[in-house]
Structures are given as structure tokens and as C-alpha cells.
C-alpha positions as CSV (number, residue, x, y, z in Angstrom):
1,X,37.2,143.1,48.7
2,X,37.9,141.2,52.0
3,X,41.4,140.2,52.8
4,X,41.2,136.7,55.1
5,X,43.7,137.0,58.7
6,X,47.3,134.9,57.9
7,X,48.4,134.5,61.7
8,X,52.4,133.2,62.0
9,X,55.0,131.6,64.3
10,X,56.0,134.4,65.8
11,X,52.8,136.0,67.4
12,X,50.4,132.9,67.5
13,X,47.3,134.6,66.1
14,X,49.6,138.2,64.3
15,X,47.0,138.2,61.7
16,X,47.6,139.4,58.4
17,X,44.9,141.6,58.1
18,X,47.4,145.4,58.3
19,X,48.9,144.0,55.4
20,X,46.4,143.6,53.0
21,X,44.7,146.5,53.8
22,X,47.6,148.8,53.2
23,X,48.7,146.3,50.0
24,X,44.8,146.8,48.9
25,X,45.3,150.8,49.7
26,X,47.9,151.5,48.2
27,X,47.6,149.7,45.2
28,X,43.4,149.4,44.2
29,X,43.3,152.3,42.7
30,X,42.9,152.6,38.4
31,X,46.7,153.3,37.5
32,X,46.9,155.5,34.5
33,X,47.5,152.2,32.6
34,X,44.1,150.5,33.6
35,X,46.1,148.4,35.7
36,X,44.3,147.8,39.1
37,X,44.5,145.4,42.4
38,X,41.7,143.7,43.7
39,X,44.3,142.2,47.4
40,X,45.2,138.6,48.2
41,X,43.4,136.2,48.5
42,X,44.5,133.0,50.6
43,X,43.2,130.0,48.8
44,X,44.0,127.4,51.9
45,X,42.9,128.0,55.3
46,X,44.2,130.0,57.9
47,X,46.0,127.8,60.1
48,X,48.3,125.3,57.5
49,X,49.7,128.8,56.2
50,X,50.0,130.4,59.0
51,X,52.0,126.9,60.2
52,X,54.3,127.0,56.7
53,X,54.8,130.3,56.4
54,X,55.0,134.0,58.3
55,X,53.6,137.5,57.6
56,X,57.1,138.9,57.3
57,X,58.5,136.2,54.9
58,X,55.2,135.9,52.8
59,X,54.0,140.1,53.1
60,X,57.5,140.7,50.8
61,X,57.2,138.1,48.4
62,X,54.0,138.8,46.8
63,X,55.2,142.6,46.9
64,X,57.5,141.5,44.1
65,X,54.8,139.8,42.6
66,X,52.7,142.8,42.8
67,X,54.9,144.6,41.4
68,X,56.5,142.3,38.6
69,X,53.4,141.8,37.6
70,X,51.9,145.6,37.3
71,X,55.7,146.1,35.3
72,X,54.2,143.5,32.7
73,X,51.1,145.0,32.9
74,X,51.8,148.1,31.6
75,X,54.8,147.0,28.8
76,X,52.2,145.3,26.8
77,X,50.5,146.4,24.2
78,X,46.7,146.4,22.6
79,X,45.4,144.0,25.6
80,X,42.0,143.2,25.7
81,X,39.6,144.5,29.0
82,X,40.3,141.8,31.4
83,X,40.3,140.3,34.8
84,X,41.2,137.7,36.8
85,X,43.5,135.5,39.5
86,X,47.4,135.4,39.5
87,X,47.6,132.7,41.7
88,X,51.2,131.4,43.2
89,X,52.2,128.5,44.8
90,X,55.3,127.6,47.5
91,X,57.2,124.5,48.1
92,X,59.6,123.6,50.0
93,X,62.8,124.3,48.7
94,X,62.6,128.2,47.3
95,X,59.8,126.7,44.0
96,X,57.3,128.2,42.6
97,X,54.2,127.9,40.5
98,X,51.9,130.2,38.8
99,X,48.2,130.1,37.2
100,X,45.6,132.5,35.8
101,X,42.8,132.2,35.5
102,X,41.4,136.0,33.6
103,X,38.1,136.5,31.3
104,X,38.9,137.1,28.7
105,X,42.6,134.6,28.9
106,X,45.5,137.3,28.5
107,X,47.3,137.4,25.6
108,X,50.7,135.2,25.1
109,X,53.2,138.0,25.2
110,X,51.8,138.7,28.7
111,X,51.1,135.5,30.3
112,X,54.7,134.9,29.1
113,X,56.0,138.4,30.4
114,X,54.6,138.3,33.7
115,X,55.0,134.1,34.4
116,X,58.7,135.4,33.2
117,X,58.9,138.5,36.0
118,X,56.7,136.3,38.7
119,X,59.1,133.0,38.7
120,X,62.1,135.3,38.9
121,X,61.6,137.2,42.1
122,X,62.9,134.5,45.0
123,X,60.8,132.0,47.3
124,X,59.9,132.6,50.6
125,X,61.3,129.2,52.9
126,X,58.4,127.6,54.0
127,X,57.4,124.0,55.3
128,X,55.1,122.7,53.2
129,X,52.9,123.9,49.7
130,X,51.3,127.7,50.2
131,X,48.7,128.8,47.9
132,X,47.0,132.2,47.5
133,X,45.9,134.5,44.6
134,X,45.6,138.1,43.8
135,X,43.2,139.8,42.0
136,X,43.8,142.4,39.3
137,X,42.1,144.0,36.2
138,X,44.0,144.6,33.7
139,X,43.0,147.3,29.6
140,X,39.7,149.1,31.9
141,X,39.1,146.0,33.5
142,X,37.4,145.3,37.1
143,X,39.4,143.1,38.9
144,X,37.0,139.9,40.1
145,X,34.2,139.5,41.8
146,X,34.7,136.1,42.5
147,X,36.5,134.7,45.4
148,X,38.3,132.1,44.3
149,X,39.9,130.8,40.9
150,X,39.6,128.3,38.5
151,X,42.3,127.6,36.5
152,X,41.9,125.8,33.5
153,X,44.1,122.7,35.3
154,X,42.7,122.7,38.3
155,X,39.2,121.8,36.7
156,X,40.8,119.2,35.3
157,X,42.9,117.4,37.7
158,X,40.1,118.3,40.0
159,X,37.3,116.7,37.5
160,X,39.7,114.1,37.2
161,X,40.6,113.1,40.8
162,X,36.5,112.4,41.1
163,X,36.6,113.1,44.2
164,X,36.8,117.3,46.4
165,X,40.8,118.0,47.1
166,X,42.3,120.7,49.4
167,X,43.8,123.3,47.5
168,X,47.7,122.4,48.4
169,X,46.6,118.5,47.4
170,X,45.3,120.2,43.8
171,X,48.4,121.9,43.6
172,X,50.9,119.2,44.5
173,X,48.6,116.6,42.1
174,X,49.7,119.3,38.6
175,X,52.6,120.5,40.2
176,X,55.0,120.6,36.9
């Protein structure tokens, strides 16, 4: 899994590679419960994310979501081995939205707990829509090897648009 760089406004070209690497080192080992974190994937160009938020705001937010996700995964019972993405979108006004792309799909009770935990995390201030994804393997499943997620809602919206959309534009079209 490769983390792509993100620069912050404070440092111009400051990279999030060290943050991602530290997060991966701390999270990539499979826990006794069978949860494996596979890293963070930036779903927009580095320049877009960097102009809308900073590493100092994004990193703690993602870490809190990771903690909430692992809590939900660890508390779940009878979960089939699965791997996938938790997609995280933020926009001004401290708003957030989440999508899941797991194969096989997670049980409804786990989805409810996972989304409730993620939605409880306070969203940092951003200057436009920011979209990232976090990879996980659950119940002994592996984190996905594909580079980006494709939640069903995204696939339907992209097909309906009939033209390629930038991730932020796609998210804005389906934000509920």
C-alpha cells in the first residue's frame, strides 16, 4: 500500500508520507480480532486536498475515525472475512459523509455501528470537499489491493452523469 503525498498550506510542499507511514506501521499488523488497516488513499489530487485542509487537521481526524472503525470491527460478531474501504468525505460547515465498499458486504449491524462511530467524530474545518479512503481487512480478510474504492452509489452516479467526474464533484452530486 502506498500513501500519496499531501502538502499543507503552512509549509507549501509538506508531505503526509511520514504521517501515512507512521499510521501504517502502527496499524498494519493484524490484531488478534482479525482487523487489518491497509492505509489511507487520497481520492483527489494532492494540490486540491492541500488547498482545502492541512495535514495538521486531517491526520487527527482520520486517526479518530480509525479508532472508531476498529472499535466497531472488534465489537462485531459473526462477521465474514471481508476487505474494503471506508470512504470519508468532508465539506465546509463541519459536515461529513461516509460510504463503504467491502467485499463481501459487511453485516447491517456492523455497518450501522461503523457509520455511527465515524459520524460522531468532529469534522475539521475545510475549504471545499475533501475525499479520502481508509483500507481495512476484517475478520481475517485482507485489505483490498485495488488502489481506489467504488461504492455502489458512486458507480450509479458516475453512470448517470455519462461523463467522467472528479471525485469531489461526484461526491457533491450524491451528498445526502
